[in-house]
Structures are given as C-alpha cells and as structure tokens.
C-alpha positions in Angstrom: 34.6 -13.5 -18.1 35.5 -16.8 -16.5 32.0 -18.3 -16.5 30.8 -21.7 -17.7 27.8 -21.7 -20.0 26.3 -24.9 -21.5 25.7 -24.8 -25.3 21.9 -25.0 -25.0 21.7 -22.2 -22.5 20.7 -18.7 -23.8 22.7 -15.8 -22.3 22.0 -12.4 -23.7 25.2 -10.6 -24.8 24.4 -7.7 -22.5 24.1 -9.9 -19.4 27.0 -10.0 -17.0 28.2 -13.2 -15.4 30.7 -13.2 -12.6 33.8 -15.4 -12.4 33.1 -19.0 -11.6 29.4 -18.8 -12.4 27.8 -21.8 -14.2 24.8 -21.7 -16.4 23.3 -25.2 -17.1 21.3 -26.6 -20.0 18.2 -24.7 -21.3 18.6 -21.9 -18.8 17.9 -18.3 -20.0 19.6 -15.2 -18.8 18.0 -12.1 -20.3 19.4 -8.7 -21.3 21.1 -6.5 -18.7 20.9 -9.2 -16.0 23.8 -9.1 -13.6 25.0 -12.2 -11.8 27.9 -12.2 -9.3 30.7 -14.7 -8.8 30.3 -18.4 -8.0 26.6 -18.6 -9.0 24.9 -21.8 -10.2 21.9 -21.4 -12.6 20.2 -24.8 -13.0 18.6 -26.5 -16.0 15.7 -24.6 -17.4 16.0 -21.6 -14.9 14.9 -18.2 -16.1 16.5 -14.8 -15.1 14.6 -11.8 -16.4 15.9 -8.6 -17.9 17.8 -6.4 -15.4 17.6 -8.9 -12.5 20.4 -8.4 -10.0 21.9 -11.5 -8.4 24.7 -11.4 -5.8 27.6 -13.8 -5.3 27.3 -17.6 -4.5 23.6 -17.7 -5.4 22.0 -21.0 -6.4 19.0 -21.1 -8.7 17.8 -24.7 -8.9 16.2 -26.3 -12.0 13.3 -24.5 -13.5 13.3 -21.6 -11.0 11.7 -18.4 -12.5 13.1 -15.1 -11.4 11.2 -12.3 -13.1 12.4 -8.7 -13.2 13.0 -6.5 -11.3 14.0 -9.0 -8.6 17.1 -8.6 -6.5 18.8 -11.5 -4.8 21.6 -10.8 -2.3 24.7 -12.9 -1.7 24.3 -16.6 -0.6 20.6 -16.9 -1.6 19.2 -20.4 -2.4 16.2 -20.7 -4.8 14.9 -24.2 -4.9 13.5 -26.2 -7.9 10.5 -24.6 -9.7 10.3 -21.5 -7.4 8.6 -18.5 -8.9 9.3 -14.9 -8.1 6.4 -12.9 -9.6 6.5 -9.3 -10.9 2.9 -8.1 -11.5 0.7 -7.0 -8.7 -2.4 -7.0 -10.8 -1.8 -9.7 -13.6 -3.9 -9.4 -16.7 -3.3 -10.5 -20.2 -5.5 -7.8 -21.6 -6.5 -4.3 -20.6 -10.1 -3.5 -19.5 -11.0 -3.0 -23.2 -9.7 -6.4 -24.2 -6.6 -5.2 -25.9 -3.5 -7.4 -25.4 -1.1 -5.8 -22.9 2.5 -5.3 -23.9 5.6 -4.5 -21.9 4.9 -0.8 -21.5 1.3 -1.3 -20.4 2.1 -2.3 -16.9 4.7 -1.5 -14.2 6.6 -4.5 -12.9 7.2 -4.8 -9.1 9.9 -7.0 -7.7 10.8 -9.5 -5.0 13.9 -8.7 -2.9 15.6 -11.7 -1.3 18.1 -10.7 1.4 21.5 -12.3 2.2 21.5 -16.1 3.0 17.7 -16.6 2.6 16.4 -19.9 1.2 13.2 -20.5 -0.9 12.0 -24.1 -0.8 10.9 -26.1 -3.8 7.8 -24.8 -5.6 7.4 -21.9 -3.3 6.0 -18.7 -4.8 6.8 -15.1 -3.8 4.1 -12.7 -4.9 5.6 -9.3 -5.6 6.1 -6.9 -4.0 7.7 -8.6 -1.0 11.0 -8.8 0.8 12.3 -12.1 2.1 14.6 -11.3 5.1 18.2 -12.3 5.8 18.8 -16.0 6.6 15.1 -16.7 6.5 13.7 -20.0 5.2 10.5 -20.3 3.1 9.1 -23.9 3.3 8.5 -25.9 0.1 5.2 -25.1 -1.5 4.6 -21.9 0.5 3.1 -18.8 -1.0 4.7 -15.6 0.3 2.3 -12.6 0.1 3.9 -10.3 2.7 7.4 -9.5 3.9 9.3 -12.3 5.8 11.3 -11.2 8.8 15.1 -12.0 9.2 15.6 -15.6 10.4 11.9 -16.4 10.1 10.7 -19.9 9.1 7.5 -19.5 7.1 5.2 -22.1 5.7 1.7 -22.5 4.3 -0.7 -20.7 1.9 -0.4 -17.8 2.6 2.9 -18.2 4.3 3.0 -17.5 8.0 5.8 -17.6 10.5 6.0 -21.0 12.3 9.4 -20.6 13.9 12.9 -19.2 13.6 16.0 -20.6 11.9 19.7 -19.6 12.3 22.4 -19.2 9.6 22.7 -23.0 9.4 19.0 -23.2 8.3 18.2 -25.4 11.3 15.1 -24.6 13.4 16.0 -22.8 16.6 15.1 -24.0 20.0 14.2 -21.7 22.9 16.3 -21.9 26.1 13.8 -22.1 28.9 16.2 -20.5 31.4 17.1 -17.4 29.3 14.3 -17.1 26.8 17.0 -16.9 24.1 16.8 -18.9 20.9 19.6 -21.4 20.2 20.8 -23.2 17.1 21.2 -26.9 17.9 23.8 -27.3 15.2 26.1 -24.3 15.8 25.1 -23.2 19.4 24.7 -19.6 18.1 22.2 -17.6 20.2 19.5 -15.2 19.2 17.2 -12.8 21.1 13.6 -12.1 20.1 12.2 -8.6 20.5 8.9 -7.3 19.2 8.5 -10.0 16.7 12.0 -9.8 15.3 15.1 -12.0 15.9 18.6 -10.6 16.5 21.9 -12.4 16.6 23.7 -12.1 20.0 
C-alpha cells in the first residue's frame, strides 16, 4: 500500500487504501472500508464500516460518510457534509431499550461519478445523487438527484443544470440545447433528464 496516513488518523487494519490516497489528521476509516487510488480524506472525516469509495474522491474536513454508502470515481464531498444511513432514526426501541447494531437495518446513499456535495449539505438515505450533479451548500437531499442536476434548498429541489465543469448551463434560445459557458459542451433535456450530446 502506497498511501499516506497521518499519525493521528485511525485506519482499521482491515480497511483498504489505494495508492496515492492521503488520510489527514483525526480522520477515521472503519473496518472493511475500501478506498480507491488518489483519494484525499480531510481532517476529522469519518468513513463507516464497509463504505466503498472510488478513485480520486475528495472528502473535505469533518465529512461524515456512514455505511453502506457508495461513492463513485471523482466525487467531491464538501466540509461537514453528512451522508445518513437510518431511514427511521431512534436511539431506543418502542419499549425504551437502547438499540444496538443488529436492531436496525442501515440504508445507504449512492453518489455517482463526478458528483459534488456542497459544504454542510445532508443526504438523507436512501437516495442516489446522479452523475456530475451539484448539491448546493446547506441543501438537504431527500429524494434522488438526476444526472447533471443543480439542486438547492430544504428539501433540495432542482434549480438548474450543470455540466462536467460544475458550471451552471445556459440554454441556447435557437436550439433549446443547454450549453456550458466554460467548455462549450452541449446537452439535451428530455422528460426532465439531461443528456450529453
């Protein structure tokens, strides 16, 4: 393993870290977690047991990624983002007994290739955040986010489209296509979904 782990980080011996991955101070990587190559895990970030993280993923400081989350290649998770894992969170059962690991079934957040989650956003499992989408800072995602969608608010709603560069797309009045002002890439919208041309 050619990964860089700061002395104050906690990485379980059963976790797998890909080549070139860096784990910064006070981060915790739990048992059976698997991280790809070139990842950056920021100060105080948490990666739960069995979480799957692709290549070139960035978890900024104090991001919390609870099992059984799955993050694809190129995902960005901003500072203090939370990916939840309990659809019906309770500390105790209906009789008042403290719940333990086997007393509930975790549900996960899936974040697709290239998607970005802005600072302090929350994804309430189970949800899927689509490819190259952008979740605004402070948003609360309670339902699936389409590919290339720009979502904001509480609860998060689509307010536009973004391209692979993360820049808000502009609509071409002549063709109706969506265009990235940075890369000139073009997209078509059909039935509430966006497709690369």
